[in-house]
Backbone bond lengths (Angstrom), bond angles and torsions (degrees), N, CA, C in turn:
res aa  C-N    CA-C-N  psi(-1)  N-CA   C-N-CA  omega(-1)  CA-C   N-CA-C  phi
1 M - - - 1.415 - - 1.484 109.87 -
2 S 1.241 113.89 134.51 1.502 121.70 -178.40 1.555 106.75 -67.54
3 S 1.303 114.44 154.88 1.528 123.23 179.08 1.606 106.55 -64.89
4 R 1.347 116.02 -34.92 1.480 119.07 177.93 1.468 112.57 -62.33
5 N 1.354 118.13 -45.88 1.524 121.42 179.33 1.455 110.17 -67.04
6 L 1.340 116.89 -37.18 1.442 122.21 -177.75 1.568 110.00 -63.24
7 I 1.389 113.41 -44.73 1.496 115.98 177.72 1.494 110.53 -66.32
8 L 1.305 118.32 -37.92 1.541 117.46 -179.23 1.521 111.19 -61.44
9 I 1.436 114.41 -38.09 1.480 114.92 -177.47 1.453 107.78 -72.46
10 L 1.263 120.23 -50.89 1.492 124.80 -179.58 1.455 115.03 -57.51
11 A 1.411 116.61 -39.49 1.428 121.81 177.85 1.570 116.12 -61.42
12 T 1.365 108.49 -37.62 1.441 115.96 176.23 1.564 111.98 -61.43
13 S 1.306 117.61 -47.80 1.365 120.55 175.69 1.565 115.56 -64.35
14 G 1.309 117.58 -39.86 1.360 127.35 174.15 1.531 112.45 -57.95
15 F 1.328 115.21 -51.25 1.412 121.90 -178.58 1.598 110.19 -59.61
16 A 1.350 116.08 -45.61 1.435 124.89 -172.56 1.475 108.20 -68.51
17 S 1.323 117.24 -47.61 1.501 119.75 -177.67 1.534 113.10 -65.69
18 T 1.314 116.89 -37.23 1.509 120.74 -173.11 1.563 103.66 -78.62
19 F 1.289 118.61 -36.74 1.555 120.60 178.82 1.562 104.09 -58.82
20 S 1.352 119.48 -53.10 1.425 122.72 -173.51 1.529 111.10 -61.31
21 G 1.386 117.83 -32.28 1.440 120.62 -173.79 1.578 109.45 -78.03
22 R 1.400 118.44 -32.04 1.469 121.25 -179.75 1.493 115.94 -91.17
23 A 1.347 117.36 -12.33 1.445 123.13 -170.24 1.462 114.29 -64.57
24 V 1.455 121.25 -29.16 1.374 126.98 -175.56 1.540 114.66 -65.59
25 E 1.369 111.86 -44.91 1.387 120.18 -168.27 1.478 119.10 -49.84
26 P 1.453 116.71 -44.52 1.505 112.97 -176.19 1.636 103.61 -81.61
27 M 1.320 125.38 -5.75 1.426 121.40 -172.26 1.523 109.81 -102.97
28 V 1.362 122.08 14.16 1.463 126.74 -171.31 1.483 107.80 -60.34
29 G 1.323 116.39 -45.95 1.594 114.17 -177.30 1.602 108.37 -68.10
30 I 1.277 120.62 -35.37 1.378 123.35 -173.13 1.614 111.50 -67.97
31 I 1.366 107.42 -43.60 1.537 114.10 175.35 1.500 112.02 -68.44
32 A 1.297 117.60 -36.74 1.418 120.02 -179.50 1.531 113.98 -59.79
33 R 1.439 113.31 -48.09 1.465 120.15 179.62 1.530 109.67 -64.70
34 D 1.344 119.97 -37.82 1.477 119.50 -170.53 1.513 108.24 -78.68
35 L 1.352 123.39 -28.62 1.422 125.41 -176.50 1.561 106.81 -99.64
36 G 1.252 120.34 -0.96 1.420 117.77 175.64 1.530 113.18 76.40
37 S 1.328 119.90 28.13 1.439 122.65 -176.15 1.513 106.61 -121.59
38 T 1.371 115.04 179.62 1.389 121.30 -176.01 1.534 109.82 -95.66
39 P 1.404 118.12 150.42 1.432 116.65 176.90 1.537 115.02 -56.95
40 Q 1.383 115.63 -36.77 1.409 118.65 -178.19 1.511 111.00 -61.47
41 T 1.338 114.97 -37.27 1.462 119.17 175.42 1.523 111.50 -66.29
42 I 1.205 116.21 -50.50 1.530 121.96 -175.07 1.492 108.11 -69.22
43 A 1.282 122.05 -26.65 1.479 118.49 173.42 1.487 118.90 -63.64
44 L 1.427 111.13 -18.95 1.504 114.67 178.61 1.532 111.65 -79.07
45 L 1.327 117.00 -0.73 1.440 121.34 172.58 1.574 108.99 -61.71
46 S 1.251 122.57 -30.98 1.414 126.52 174.18 1.500 117.07 -63.50
47 A 1.323 114.54 -42.78 1.409 124.05 165.60 1.453 116.89 -59.28
48 A 1.384 113.64 -42.29 1.528 119.10 -179.89 1.476 108.26 -62.41
49 F 1.308 119.94 -35.10 1.462 125.74 177.26 1.511 114.51 -75.30
50 A 1.309 115.87 -51.59 1.492 125.95 -171.41 1.561 109.06 -61.80
51 L 1.327 116.54 -54.67 1.472 121.24 -173.39 1.437 113.14 -54.26
52 P 1.387 118.26 -54.55 1.562 119.69 178.26 1.470 108.23 -59.33
53 Y 1.361 117.77 -38.34 1.463 121.26 -176.24 1.613 108.22 -58.38
54 A 1.386 113.04 -43.93 1.491 111.94 -174.82 1.530 109.10 -82.01
55 F 1.308 123.58 -32.46 1.489 120.59 -172.45 1.528 114.70 -82.83
56 I 1.395 111.81 -16.74 1.512 114.09 177.91 1.549 112.39 -80.82
57 Q 1.305 120.28 -13.91 1.433 121.12 -168.88 1.586 109.07 -74.62
58 P 1.296 122.21 -38.82 1.451 120.52 173.70 1.511 114.62 -62.15
59 V 1.412 115.99 -22.14 1.538 119.16 -178.64 1.418 106.46 -85.55
60 L 1.500 120.32 -36.91 1.382 122.63 -171.64 1.510 110.71 -77.70
61 G 1.424 125.10 -17.70 1.280 122.99 177.31 1.489 116.96 -66.57
62 P 1.304 119.91 -49.46 1.457 118.27 174.52 1.480 114.38 -65.25
63 I 1.389 117.66 -34.75 1.473 119.47 -179.85 1.501 108.04 -67.61
64 G 1.319 115.33 -45.33 1.531 116.39 171.61 1.566 116.71 -51.45
65 D 1.223 114.78 -44.52 1.449 117.98 177.22 1.480 114.40 -60.22
66 A 1.437 114.96 -41.33 1.509 120.16 -179.70 1.512 114.57 -78.31
67 L 1.322 118.36 -39.78 1.491 119.33 -174.55 1.529 113.68 -100.49
68 G 1.241 115.29 -7.99 1.543 120.91 179.27 1.539 104.42 103.15
69 K 1.303 112.72 123.53 1.502 118.86 173.23 1.520 114.97 -51.47
70 E 1.249 112.36 -43.10 1.537 116.61 -177.86 1.467 110.94 -61.92
71 R 1.309 117.63 -43.09 1.438 123.12 -178.91 1.579 111.33 -66.27
72 V 1.180 115.55 -41.96 1.508 120.47 -178.63 1.615 105.82 -69.27
73 M 1.282 117.72 -37.12 1.479 114.92 173.60 1.384 115.40 -63.03
74 K 1.292 118.74 -38.22 1.482 121.38 179.87 1.586 106.28 -65.09
75 V 1.266 120.48 -49.70 1.543 120.68 174.78 1.521 108.68 -52.35
76 A 1.255 116.99 -51.50 1.501 119.14 -171.18 1.523 110.49 -64.05
77 L 1.277 120.07 -39.25 1.442 126.54 178.21 1.568 110.73 -65.63
78 A 1.368 113.01 -38.40 1.521 119.33 -179.75 1.448 105.99 -65.16
79 L 1.410 118.80 -45.53 1.439 115.76 -175.25 1.513 111.18 -74.93
80 L 1.272 122.69 -25.77 1.499 124.75 174.43 1.528 106.16 -69.58
81 F 1.363 118.19 -41.51 1.469 113.49 172.91 1.452 121.95 -59.29
82 L 1.365 115.66 -39.28 1.468 124.59 175.98 1.528 108.57 -62.76
83 A 1.354 117.75 -51.14 1.482 119.73 -175.60 1.516 109.31 -61.07
84 L 1.428 118.93 -42.81 1.391 118.73 -175.44 1.561 105.93 -69.34
85 A 1.270 121.99 -40.17 1.434 125.25 -178.08 1.565 108.68 -60.60
86 C 1.295 115.45 -44.31 1.475 117.62 179.58 1.567 112.34 -71.77
87 S 1.277 117.67 -22.39 1.497 125.55 172.05 1.488 112.66 -60.39
88 I 1.262 115.67 -33.92 1.508 121.08 -175.20 1.611 106.47 -59.46
89 F 1.328 113.55 -35.54 1.512 120.80 -172.88 1.531 115.55 -105.80
90 A 1.401 110.52 16.40 1.608 112.06 -171.96 1.535 101.81 -66.80
91 P 1.343 117.58 129.89 1.426 120.69 176.93 1.474 117.00 -85.47
92 N 1.352 119.12 -9.43 1.499 124.51 -176.72 1.481 111.08 -159.17
93 A 1.288 112.88 165.78 1.434 123.51 -177.15 1.606 109.83 -54.88
94 E 1.298 112.57 -46.03 1.578 120.11 -170.79 1.646 103.28 -59.34
95 T 1.318 112.61 -49.07 1.562 110.98 -175.39 1.487 110.69 -68.49
96 L 1.322 120.81 -32.75 1.430 122.23 172.84 1.486 116.83 -63.18
97 F 1.407 114.44 -38.88 1.460 120.40 173.82 1.529 108.30 -61.94
98 T 1.275 124.81 -42.02 1.455 124.44 -178.67 1.505 113.77 -65.80
99 L 1.356 112.88 -41.75 1.521 120.34 177.84 1.601 110.00 -65.75
100 R 1.270 114.41 -38.67 1.482 116.07 -179.89 1.564 110.20 -69.42
101 I 1.281 120.39 -34.42 1.445 121.95 173.32 1.543 111.54 -61.22
102 I 1.385 120.12 -45.64 1.387 125.53 174.76 1.475 110.75 -62.12
103 A 1.349 117.30 -45.22 1.430 120.65 -179.98 1.505 114.02 -60.95
104 G 1.340 110.30 -41.60 1.579 115.08 -178.83 1.565 111.42 -66.51
105 A 1.417 117.06 -40.39 1.475 119.68 175.21 1.535 111.69 -62.06
106 A 1.387 116.20 -41.59 1.417 119.34 177.96 1.540 116.78 -67.59
107 A 1.211 114.54 -39.47 1.440 121.30 179.65 1.629 106.42 -64.77
108 G 1.257 121.34 -32.08 1.464 125.58 179.11 1.489 111.05 -61.86
109 G 1.317 118.50 -9.80 1.412 118.97 177.12 1.558 112.74 -96.21
110 A 1.260 116.48 2.24 1.571 118.45 -178.38 1.454 115.75 -95.30
111 V 1.332 118.66 -60.63 1.451 121.57 -170.42 1.616 108.29 -72.81
112 P 1.361 120.18 -47.36 1.509 115.71 -175.94 1.575 113.53 -66.12
113 L 1.357 114.25 -39.36 1.479 117.79 179.90 1.637 109.99 -71.57
114 S 1.308 115.03 -28.14 1.493 118.56 173.16 1.499 108.30 -60.66
115 I 1.338 116.41 -52.16 1.487 119.70 -174.17 1.519 110.29 -63.84
116 A 1.439 114.76 -34.88 1.457 115.19 176.91 1.549 113.12 -70.48
117 L 1.332 112.61 -32.43 1.576 115.28 171.39 1.438 115.34 -62.91
118 I 1.294 116.89 -39.69 1.481 120.56 173.82 1.496 110.83 -57.15
119 G 1.392 114.91 -46.27 1.374 117.63 177.78 1.427 117.41 -60.99
120 D 1.394 116.64 -33.23 1.460 122.63 179.11 1.558 111.98 -74.19
121 R 1.223 114.22 -37.15 1.546 120.10 -165.10 1.414 120.22 -100.42
122 V 1.496 115.20 -25.22 1.307 121.01 -173.25 1.489 107.07 -105.87
123 E 1.334 120.44 135.29 1.523 128.90 179.40 1.516 107.11 -64.60
124 M 1.357 108.56 145.87 1.461 120.30 -176.69 1.665 108.94 -47.76
125 A 1.172 112.38 -41.70 1.619 114.56 -169.71 1.521 107.79 -65.45
126 R 1.216 120.56 -26.86 1.487 125.47 -178.01 1.519 116.52 -114.19
127 R 1.374 118.22 7.78 1.389 123.76 -173.61 1.514 112.83 -71.88
128 Q 1.379 113.53 -38.98 1.550 113.47 179.28 1.380 114.37 -71.97
129 I 1.384 121.47 -27.72 1.475 122.97 176.12 1.475 108.54 -69.33
130 A 1.409 117.83 -42.64 1.349 123.63 -178.95 1.530 112.89 -63.46
131 L 1.296 115.71 -41.94 1.490 123.23 176.54 1.510 109.62 -60.95
132 S 1.326 117.68 -45.50 1.396 122.31 -172.41 1.581 109.16 -69.71
133 R 1.322 116.16 -35.69 1.492 121.06 176.61 1.568 108.63 -66.46
134 Y 1.307 117.62 -40.89 1.454 119.34 -178.43 1.480 108.56 -72.28
135 L 1.284 126.07 -40.29 1.472 127.45 -179.95 1.591 109.19 -68.05
136 V 1.373 121.59 -22.49 1.407 122.46 174.83 1.558 106.64 -65.04
137 A 1.341 114.61 -42.26 1.491 120.78 179.92 1.512 109.71 -64.08
138 V 1.243 113.78 -36.96 1.620 115.85 -177.73 1.478 107.48 -71.11
139 I 1.372 121.37 -42.49 1.411 123.28 -175.83 1.538 112.32 -70.75
140 I 1.388 111.46 -33.40 1.462 114.34 175.68 1.460 112.39 -67.06
141 G 1.467 116.07 -32.95 1.379 120.09 178.39 1.527 111.88 -66.27
142 Q 1.371 115.87 -37.97 1.390 121.99 175.88 1.521 111.44 -61.31
143 L 1.300 114.08 -47.81 1.465 123.41 -178.39 1.570 111.39 -57.29
144 A 1.350 111.62 -48.61 1.464 120.73 176.72 1.410 113.85 -65.61
145 G 1.172 116.65 -44.45 1.545 119.65 179.25 1.493 111.12 -65.11
146 S 1.308 122.06 -34.74 1.528 121.99 178.43 1.509 108.74 -78.12
147 S 1.352 119.31 -50.98 1.349 123.07 -168.81 1.556 116.54 -75.68
148 F 1.311 114.18 -55.08 1.424 123.82 -176.07 1.565 113.24 -71.90
149 A 1.351 115.14 -28.52 1.425 117.74 -175.93 1.581 109.73 -67.19
150 G 1.379 111.76 -43.40 1.490 116.72 177.83 1.548 112.93 -58.74
151 L 1.400 114.35 -45.12 1.505 124.09 177.57 1.479 110.01 -60.56
152 L 1.341 118.80 -47.84 1.475 121.08 -177.06 1.525 111.25 -70.16
153 A 1.327 117.24 -35.18 1.485 119.97 -174.61 1.538 110.28 -62.12
154 E 1.304 112.53 -30.78 1.543 114.77 174.25 1.519 114.30 -73.91
155 L 1.311 119.04 -15.06 1.429 125.51 179.32 1.471 113.52 -99.62
156 I 1.322 115.83 -42.85 1.450 120.22 -167.03 1.503 108.60 -128.64
157 G 1.337 120.46 6.69 1.412 124.05 172.77 1.567 112.67 76.27
158 W 1.322 118.87 161.50 1.378 120.65 -177.64 1.550 111.64 -60.57
159 R 1.301 117.26 -38.45 1.492 119.84 -177.27 1.576 104.86 -65.01
160 G 1.229 121.96 -39.02 1.410 120.72 177.27 1.554 114.80 -60.20
161 V 1.388 115.03 -37.15 1.413 121.69 174.33 1.555 110.89 -64.57
162 F 1.339 114.01 -42.44 1.484 110.93 174.49 1.416 113.76 -65.32
163 T 1.411 121.12 -31.09 1.431 120.56 177.19 1.513 107.73 -64.51
164 L 1.266 122.32 -44.17 1.467 127.23 177.81 1.546 108.24 -53.09
165 S 1.358 114.93 -52.22 1.551 121.69 177.37 1.520 110.60 -53.57
166 T 1.278 115.15 -43.42 1.427 119.52 -173.41 1.549 109.54 -67.76
167 V 1.354 116.74 -40.64 1.485 120.55 177.83 1.493 110.46 -64.12
168 M 1.377 118.16 -41.87 1.420 120.13 176.81 1.459 115.69 -59.49
169 V 1.323 117.06 -44.89 1.547 126.18 176.24 1.521 107.82 -59.59
170 A 1.310 117.63 -45.32 1.535 122.85 178.77 1.477 108.15 -56.68
171 L 1.230 118.08 -51.40 1.545 122.25 177.84 1.516 107.46 -59.64
172 A 1.220 122.92 -44.05 1.465 124.77 -179.01 1.554 107.90 -62.69
173 L 1.299 115.75 -42.98 1.456 119.49 -173.96 1.537 104.90 -66.69
174 A 1.411 115.64 -47.06 1.448 113.22 179.70 1.511 116.93 -59.79
175 A 1.277 115.04 -37.07 1.473 119.97 175.59 1.494 111.69 -62.85
176 T 1.356 118.49 -40.38 1.427 122.67 176.54 1.481 113.31 -64.72
177 V 1.297 115.28 -46.53 1.491 117.89 -176.99 1.509 110.86 -68.54
178 I 1.248 118.79 -37.54 1.501 120.51 176.84 1.492 114.58 -76.11
179 G 1.289 114.59 -39.35 1.465 117.54 -178.84 1.499 114.27 -70.79
180 F 1.354 116.90 -37.61 1.460 124.24 -178.99 1.571 113.74 -104.65
181 R 1.292 116.59 28.91 1.476 122.42 177.24 1.541 108.92 -61.57
182 G 1.270 118.28 135.20 1.401 122.11 172.82 1.639 110.00 80.19
183 A 1.299 119.56 18.84 1.464 123.88 -177.27 1.567 104.03 -71.15
184 L 1.293 111.01 139.25 1.542 120.30 179.98 1.513 111.68 -87.05
185 P 1.309 115.41 154.00 1.489 121.26 172.52 1.546 110.54 -56.42
186 G 1.276 115.92 154.51 1.496 116.46 -179.42 1.486 113.49 -82.48
187 G 1.362 116.43 -52.05 1.406 118.21 178.16 1.504 108.37 179.36
188 K 1.363 119.21 -152.59 1.516 123.48 -175.01 1.524 108.49 -91.92
189 F 1.343 113.08 137.75 1.536 117.51 -179.33 1.533 100.79 -81.01
190 D 1.356 110.88 125.95 1.517 118.41 173.23 1.463 108.53 -129.69
191 L 1.264 109.30 100.91 1.630 118.58 -179.78 1.470 106.26 -61.29
192 Q 1.337 124.25 -48.28 1.409 124.82 -171.45 1.594 111.28 -61.84
193 S 1.296 118.49 -34.67 1.422 121.91 -176.96 1.559 107.79 -74.51
194 A 1.354 114.39 -39.62 1.471 120.09 179.22 1.583 107.85 -66.88
195 L 1.253 121.57 -38.99 1.543 122.10 177.77 1.545 106.77 -67.17
196 L 1.287 118.26 -38.02 1.410 119.94 -179.75 1.552 113.93 -65.02
197 R 1.338 115.19 -42.16 1.453 120.22 173.54 1.573 109.93 -57.62
198 Y 1.320 114.98 -47.19 1.431 118.75 -171.82 1.471 109.33 -66.37
199 R 1.379 113.68 -36.93 1.548 119.99 176.82 1.503 111.73 -60.55
200 D 1.457 113.54 -43.92 1.421 116.79 -179.98 1.584 112.58 -59.89
201 I 1.320 112.01 -39.79 1.503 118.08 -176.22 1.440 109.29 -70.30
202 L 1.381 121.62 -48.32 1.442 123.22 174.88 1.439 121.59 -60.12
203 S 1.433 113.52 -21.82 1.419 119.84 -178.67 1.602 112.61 -80.36
204 N 1.363 113.11 -6.00 1.443 118.25 179.45 1.563 105.21 -88.33
205 P 1.261 119.01 122.24 1.456 124.50 176.03 1.595 111.88 -60.72
206 R 1.183 116.53 -34.42 1.554 120.51 175.62 1.533 111.30 -63.27
207 A 1.368 115.71 -44.13 1.445 121.27 176.89 1.577 114.21 -59.16
208 L 1.333 110.75 -43.95 1.512 115.23 -179.46 1.536 110.28 -70.82
209 T 1.305 116.59 -38.11 1.412 117.20 169.13 1.508 119.30 -58.68
210 L 1.322 112.08 -38.85 1.514 117.53 175.45 1.508 112.63 -67.66
211 F 1.302 116.26 -45.35 1.458 123.28 -179.76 1.562 107.99 -57.14
212 S 1.364 113.90 -47.46 1.481 119.46 -173.12 1.519 109.62 -64.17
213 L 1.285 113.78 -40.96 1.480 119.39 -173.19 1.641 107.82 -71.73
214 V 1.319 114.29 -43.18 1.409 118.89 176.42 1.615 110.34 -60.50
215 F 1.317 117.50 -37.01 1.473 122.12 -179.79 1.552 103.63 -66.14
216 V 1.205 119.60 -47.67 1.501 122.78 -173.32 1.564 108.36 -68.54
217 E 1.355 116.78 -35.83 1.438 119.20 -179.24 1.551 108.23 -70.49
218 A 1.346 116.96 -41.10 1.480 117.74 178.57 1.534 113.57 -57.13
219 I 1.374 113.70 -45.96 1.397 119.58 176.60 1.498 113.23 -58.95
220 A 1.291 115.59 -46.20 1.494 120.12 179.02 1.459 115.34 -60.48
221 I 1.305 120.46 -41.39 1.411 125.99 -170.42 1.471 109.00 -93.82
222 F 1.376 120.95 -49.97 1.363 119.29 -170.71 1.626 113.87 -93.22
223 G 1.353 111.70 -7.82 1.568 118.43 -178.26 1.410 109.36 -69.12
224 I 1.290 123.64 -29.89 1.488 125.48 -174.97 1.483 108.04 -82.04
225 F 1.282 124.80 -24.73 1.442 124.00 -167.69 1.567 116.33 -57.44
226 P 1.317 117.09 -39.98 1.495 116.15 -178.40 1.636 110.00 -73.81
227 Y 1.289 114.48 -15.62 1.478 109.89 177.25 1.558 115.49 -98.76
228 I 1.291 115.87 3.23 1.477 118.91 178.45 1.527 111.92 -64.53
229 A 1.384 114.72 -45.23 1.467 116.70 178.89 1.488 116.31 -59.90
230 P 1.398 116.02 -48.12 1.550 115.81 176.06 1.570 109.83 -65.62
231 L 1.319 121.26 -36.96 1.420 116.51 -177.74 1.521 111.39 -66.25
232 L 1.402 122.29 -41.97 1.361 123.88 177.83 1.596 110.97 -62.38
233 E 1.306 116.68 -43.41 1.504 118.06 176.76 1.467 110.69 -58.90
234 E 1.360 118.72 -47.07 1.488 120.41 -177.37 1.467 110.80 -59.41
235 R 1.448 122.28 -36.79 1.326 123.91 -175.23 1.533 113.50 -96.75
236 G 1.328 114.46 11.91 1.452 113.51 179.80 1.480 116.97 73.37
237 G 1.273 117.45 18.69 1.562 122.13 -177.51 1.504 113.83 -91.77
238 G 1.248 119.96 2.04 1.432 125.22 -178.23 1.449 118.35 126.91
239 G 1.267 118.81 -165.37 1.449 126.52 176.83 1.381 118.92 -124.40
240 A 1.362 118.47 -141.68 1.485 122.64 -173.60 1.592 106.88 -61.40
241 A 1.371 116.78 -46.94 1.520 117.67 -172.80 1.432 109.16 -55.89
242 E 1.411 119.74 -49.75 1.424 128.15 -174.25 1.602 110.09 -61.38
243 A 1.421 107.57 -41.11 1.491 113.09 178.42 1.495 114.31 -67.32
244 G 1.311 118.48 -32.54 1.390 124.83 175.88 1.510 118.21 -67.66
245 F 1.333 110.92 -35.46 1.488 123.14 176.07 1.553 109.16 -67.98
246 A 1.406 113.11 -41.80 1.407 118.67 -177.71 1.521 109.70 -70.42
247 I 1.249 121.23 -42.42 1.472 128.68 -178.32 1.553 107.14 -68.37
248 G 1.318 117.66 -40.38 1.489 120.55 175.21 1.376 119.92 -62.88
249 G 1.395 116.44 -14.34 1.427 122.64 174.05 1.562 118.60 -55.52
250 L 1.306 110.92 -39.65 1.481 117.10 178.18 1.380 116.75 -59.35
251 P 1.430 123.54 -57.83 1.421 122.32 179.08 1.589 113.51 -67.82
252 L 1.285 113.57 -19.88 1.506 116.20 177.05 1.581 110.22 -76.88
253 A 1.327 113.45 -31.43 1.528 118.23 176.60 1.561 105.81 -72.71
254 A 1.389 115.80 -37.32 1.475 117.97 -178.50 1.454 110.22 -66.22
């Protein structure tokens, strides 16, 4: 497969997964009113997605090496599709929280494994260019998920936005299945080797410092996003559309 086709396939899944991850934040107020909950409670949907997304990645790394990164991506996108499709019909906040946890864990198999696949399949001389093109798709997905989800939610409702996210992930899943058909397993799953590698990384003080700073940075930057829509509504600054444009300013600046 050419690097161009590889990036097109991976960019599709990267865009769809990041769109679905960022789409909820500008719709907090709309979802809260529809499900009879409080904005403070619905805002926690972001954490319900983000934490499984982060914690599943160290697990999926060794699994991807053993079963094949392409195969793990297909399963992850299929689970993300099912979680989003069920979210369209979520009757209450508790069900939606459960589905967002599943969706977050499944989305964690898209971006990291895509970056690893680029490292495996693209030669060193062109790898940085390939990574930059892929990350552009991811950033655009974040921008679209934040900006357009809020605007669309006022037109078609939050369930309509979840329907759009489901369609996007379905297209990404189809592209991945077709593009990576016949993919071979990676190798043998070795839990002990994986644990030793993680132990070596965590024993490095610089790595611990880096992880800690990134954790604090993520809380400081992304922690406010779910509360922007309720704060704007409370102060008469607008609704989901305005919140989406405000949240979309970060990936646009990036």
